[in-house]
C-alpha positions in Angstrom: 4.2 -22.9 -2.4 3.2 -19.0 -2.8 6.6 -17.6 -2.0 9.5 -17.4 -4.7 12.5 -15.9 -5.2 13.5 -12.5 -7.7 16.5 -12.9 -9.4 17.0 -9.4 -10.9 14.1 -7.1 -10.5 14.7 -3.3 -9.1 12.8 -0.5 -8.0 14.8 2.7 -9.6 12.4 5.3 -8.7 9.3 6.2 -6.9 7.1 10.0 -6.7 4.6 10.7 -4.1 1.3 13.3 -4.0 0.2 13.6 -0.5 -2.7 15.3 0.6 -2.9 18.5 3.3 -3.1 16.5 6.5 -0.7 13.5 5.5 1.6 16.9 5.2 1.3 18.0 8.9 2.2 14.5 10.1 5.1 13.0 9.8 6.5 13.0 6.7 8.2 16.4 5.4 9.6 15.4 2.1 6.7 14.7 -0.2 6.8 15.4 -4.1 3.9 17.3 -4.4 1.5 18.1 -1.7 -2.0 19.2 -2.8 -3.2 22.5 -1.2 -7.1 21.1 -0.8 -8.8 17.9 -1.7 -10.5 19.2 -5.0 -6.8 19.3 -6.4 -8.0 21.7 -9.0 -11.3 19.3 -10.1 -15.2 19.7 -10.1 -15.2 16.5 -8.2 -12.8 14.3 -5.2 -12.9 11.4 -8.0 -11.7 13.8 -11.0 -9.1 14.4 -8.1 -7.2 11.3 -7.9 -7.6 10.1 -11.3 -5.3 13.4 -11.7 -2.8 12.7 -8.6 -2.8 8.9 -10.2 -1.8 10.7 -14.1 0.1 13.5 -12.3 2.3 11.0 -10.2 3.1 8.9 -13.9 3.9 12.0 -16.0 6.6 12.8 -13.1 8.4 10.1 -12.7 8.1 9.3 -16.6 9.7 13.1 -16.6 12.5 12.7 -13.5 13.8 9.5 -15.2 13.7 11.1 -18.7 11.5 8.4 -19.8 8.4 8.3 -22.1 5.2 6.0 -22.1 6.6 4.3 -25.0 9.8 3.2 -22.6 7.1 1.4 -20.3 6.3 -2.4 -20.8 3.9 -2.8 -18.5 1.7 -0.3 -16.2 0.0 -2.1 -12.9 -2.1 0.4 -10.7 -5.0 -0.1 -8.5 -7.0 2.1 -6.1 -10.3 1.9 -3.9 -12.6 3.4 -6.5 -15.5 0.7 -7.3 -14.1 -1.1 -10.3 -11.1 0.6 -9.6 -12.3 3.2 -12.0 -9.2 5.9 -11.2 -6.8 3.7 -12.2 -8.8 2.7 -15.3 -9.4 6.5 -16.0 -5.8 7.3 -15.6 -4.1 4.4 -17.5 -6.5 5.5 -20.6 -4.1 8.3 -21.0 -1.1 6.4 -22.0 -0.5 3.7 -24.5 0.9 1.4 -22.2 -0.2 -2.2 -21.5 -2.2 -2.2 -18.5 -3.3 -4.7 -16.0 -5.8 -3.0 -12.9 -5.6 -4.5 -9.3 -7.7 -5.2 -6.1 -6.7 -6.3 -2.9 -7.9 -3.3 -1.2 -5.1 -1.8 0.8 -2.7 -4.6 -0.4 -3.0 -3.8 -3.9 0.5 -2.1 -3.3 2.3 -5.5 -3.2 0.2 -6.9 -5.2 1.2 -5.0 -7.7 4.7 -5.1 -7.5 4.5 -9.0 -7.2 2.8 -8.9 -11.1 5.3 -6.7 -12.4 8.4 -8.1 -11.2 7.3 -11.3 -12.5 6.5 -10.1 -16.0 9.3 -7.8 -15.7 11.9 -10.8 -15.1 10.9 -12.9 -17.9 12.5 -9.9 -20.1 16.0 -9.7 -20.9 15.6 -5.3 -20.4 12.8 -3.1 -19.9 10.5 -0.8 -17.4 7.5 -1.5 -15.9 5.2 0.7 -13.3 3.4 0.5 -10.4 0.8 3.0 -9.3 -1.8 3.3 -6.3 -3.8 6.1 -4.6 -6.6 6.6 -2.7 -8.6 9.9 -1.2 -10.2 10.2 2.0 -13.3 11.8 0.8 -13.8 9.9 -2.5 -13.1 6.5 -0.2 -15.3 7.7 3.1 -18.5 7.9 1.2 -17.9 4.5 -0.7 -17.3 2.8 2.2 -18.5 4.4 4.7 -20.5 7.6 5.0 -19.9 11.2 3.4 -17.8 12.8 5.5 -20.9 15.8 5.5 -23.3 13.3 8.0 -20.7 14.0 10.7 -21.4 9.9 11.7 -19.2 9.1 14.9 -16.7 6.9 14.7 -14.7 4.9 17.8 -11.5 4.8 18.3 -10.4 1.9 16.8 -11.4 3.4 13.5 -9.1 4.7 10.6 -8.6 7.4 8.8 -8.0 6.9 4.9 -4.9 9.0 3.4 -4.8 11.2 0.5 -1.9 10.5 -1.7 -0.7 8.6 -4.7 2.6 7.0 -5.1 4.3 5.8 -8.9 6.8 3.2 -8.9 9.3 2.4 -11.1 10.4 -1.3 -11.6 13.4 -2.0 -14.1 16.3 -4.5 -15.1 19.3 -2.2 -14.1 20.7 -3.0 -10.7 20.1 0.4 -8.3 19.6 0.4 -4.5 16.4 -1.1 -3.9 16.5 -5.0 -4.9 12.8 -7.1 -5.0 14.6 -10.3 -3.3 11.6 -12.6 -3.0 7.6 -12.2 -2.6 4.8 -14.3 -1.1 1.0 -14.2 -2.0 -1.4 -14.3 0.7 -4.2 -16.3 1.4 -8.0 -14.6 2.2 -9.0 -15.1 5.9 -12.3 -14.4 7.0 -12.3 -14.3 11.3 -16.1 -13.6 11.1 -15.4 -9.7 11.9 -18.5 -7.7 11.0 -17.2 -3.6 12.2 -16.6 -2.0 9.5 -15.1 0.6 11.9 -12.2 -2.0 13.1 -10.3 -2.1 10.2 -6.8 -3.3 12.1 -8.7 -6.3 13.4 -10.0 -7.4 10.4 -6.6 -7.3 8.5 -4.5 -8.5 11.6 -4.7 -12.0 11.0 -4.0 -12.0 7.5 -0.8 -10.0 7.6 0.5 -12.4 10.6 -0.4 -15.7 8.2 1.3 -14.3 5.3 4.3 -13.1 7.5 4.6 -17.0 8.8 4.4 -18.6 5.3 7.1 -16.2 4.0 9.6 -17.2 7.0 8.8 -20.8 7.0 8.6 -21.2 2.9 11.7 -18.8 2.5 13.5 -20.6 5.6 13.7 -17.5 7.8 13.6 -16.1 11.4 12.0 -12.8 12.0 15.5 -11.2 12.8 16.2 -12.2 9.4 15.1 -8.6 8.2 15.8 -5.5 10.4 12.0 -4.2 9.6 8.7 -5.5 8.8 6.6 -3.0 7.8 2.8 -3.3 7.1 0.4 -1.0 5.3 -2.2 0.2 6.9 -3.3 -1.7 9.7 -3.4 0.9 11.8 -2.2 1.3 15.9 -4.8 -0.8 17.4 -4.1 -3.5 14.4 -0.6 -3.3 14.7 -1.1 -4.3 18.6 -3.3 -7.3 17.6 -0.9 -8.5 15.1 2.3 -8.8 17.7 -0.4 -10.1 20.1 -1.8 -12.7 17.5 1.9 -14.0 16.6 2.6 -14.3 20.2 -0.2 -16.3 21.6 -0.8 -18.1 18.2 3.1 -18.7 16.9 5.3 -17.6 19.7 6.4 -14.8 17.5 8.3 -11.9 18.9 7.7 -9.3 16.9 10.1 -6.4 17.8 11.4 -4.9 14.3 8.1 -4.0 13.5 6.1 -0.3 11.9 3.1 -0.1 10.6 2.7 2.4 8.3 -0.8 3.6 8.9 0.0 4.1 12.6 3.2 6.1 11.9 2.1 8.8 8.9 0.0 11.3 11.1 1.2 13.1 14.8 -0.1 11.5 17.6 -1.4 15.1 18.0 -3.6 14.8 14.9 -7.7 13.5 15.5 -7.2 10.4 13.0 -8.3 7.7 15.8 -6.3 5.0 15.2 -4.4 6.3 12.0 -4.0 5.8 8.5 -5.7 3.6 6.1 -5.4 3.3 2.1 -2.9 1.2 -0.6 -1.5 4.5 -0.5 0.1 4.5 2.7 2.6 1.5 2.6 4.7 2.7 -0.3 4.6 6.5 0.9 6.0 5.6 4.2 8.1 3.2 2.5 9.7 5.5 0.1 9.7 9.2 1.9 10.6 8.0 5.4 11.6 4.3 5.9 14.1 4.1 2.5 15.5 7.7 3.1 16.5 7.1 6.8 19.2 4.9 5.5 19.0 2.2 8.3 17.3 -0.6 7.0 18.9 -3.3 4.7 16.5 -5.9 4.6 12.7 -5.0 4.7 10.3 -7.1 4.4 6.7 -5.1 3.6 3.3 -6.7 4.1 0.4 -4.5 2.2 -2.3 -5.2 4.3 -6.3 -5.5 2.6 -9.5 -5.3 4.0 -11.9 -6.5 1.7 -14.3 -4.9 2.6 -18.1 -4.6 0.4 -20.4 -1.8 1.9 -23.5 -3.9 0.7 -22.3 -7.0 2.5 -21.7 -5.6 5.6 -24.9 -3.3 5.0 -26.1 -7.0 5.1 -24.3 -8.2 8.2 -22.3 -10.3 6.3 -18.4 -10.6 7.3 -15.3 -8.6 6.0 -12.5 -11.0 4.5 -9.4 -9.7 4.2 -5.8 -10.9 2.5 -1.9 -9.5 2.7 0.7 -9.8 0.4 4.5 -9.6 1.2 7.5 -8.2 -0.6 10.8 -9.2 0.7 13.5 -5.5 -0.5 17.2 -5.4 0.0 18.1 -1.7 0.5 21.9 -0.4 -0.2 23.0 1.2 3.1 
């Protein structure tokens, strides 16, 4: 059984940095907005390290904490060997776990941090994730300067970073339960159609969560996926309807919602930062959803394997949140 209830772990606070294009989208209240993609650094990679460090520092300052107060730091990103998270963690004397589930890394970090924090009588844990468009694009596809043509199914890697503070003290957001996903490979080889790659794993973890927690879809006010994009979101609904006779009506996809339709971003946003950016800066602040199932969606994409004509596996993890209205 991959699902478990959490009895006493809460999300106390979060802090976000967003890139220039994200700030022009559907969210206008990010904590910090970057003026350019270099973020006053020499490379995009160094900019992303600075992004993670800044969201950690600001979240600590905002909550009047120091790094010595944090019992665990769990972080992940899209860089090779999660190098960004490793470098950012090196600035702090905090026990560190690096995670990689691609764009499902945020929900994975929440699951790990919740489990370890629940075993303690008190304490804090911090989850951090980030992505950077110009860093990720040249690693997974082509440098933007190449001007490679892209189909409408392509998603645009979002630029941003989010830190999340978990605590044992009751707050407005409770981590209620979770379901760990399984790796799914449907044989898709198209690296420009991540929504199609990830939709089956999202469907599987949603179904397993409902079965194992003995719930129906209407138990949740909102099911929020990470970065299926507008194309993948449609596939998810069709997949659940055709295979499981489930009508997914109470659903939004962060990647599909972050940008405006007038912005030229193909099928929407991708990246592990999509889910926390939209969750904390839009969904929670709307004050209309009490029970939320967040589903991190990850395409386990490796450029080397794709170039060898291998298919792309995916994984999704689900976390149930209860929000005080």
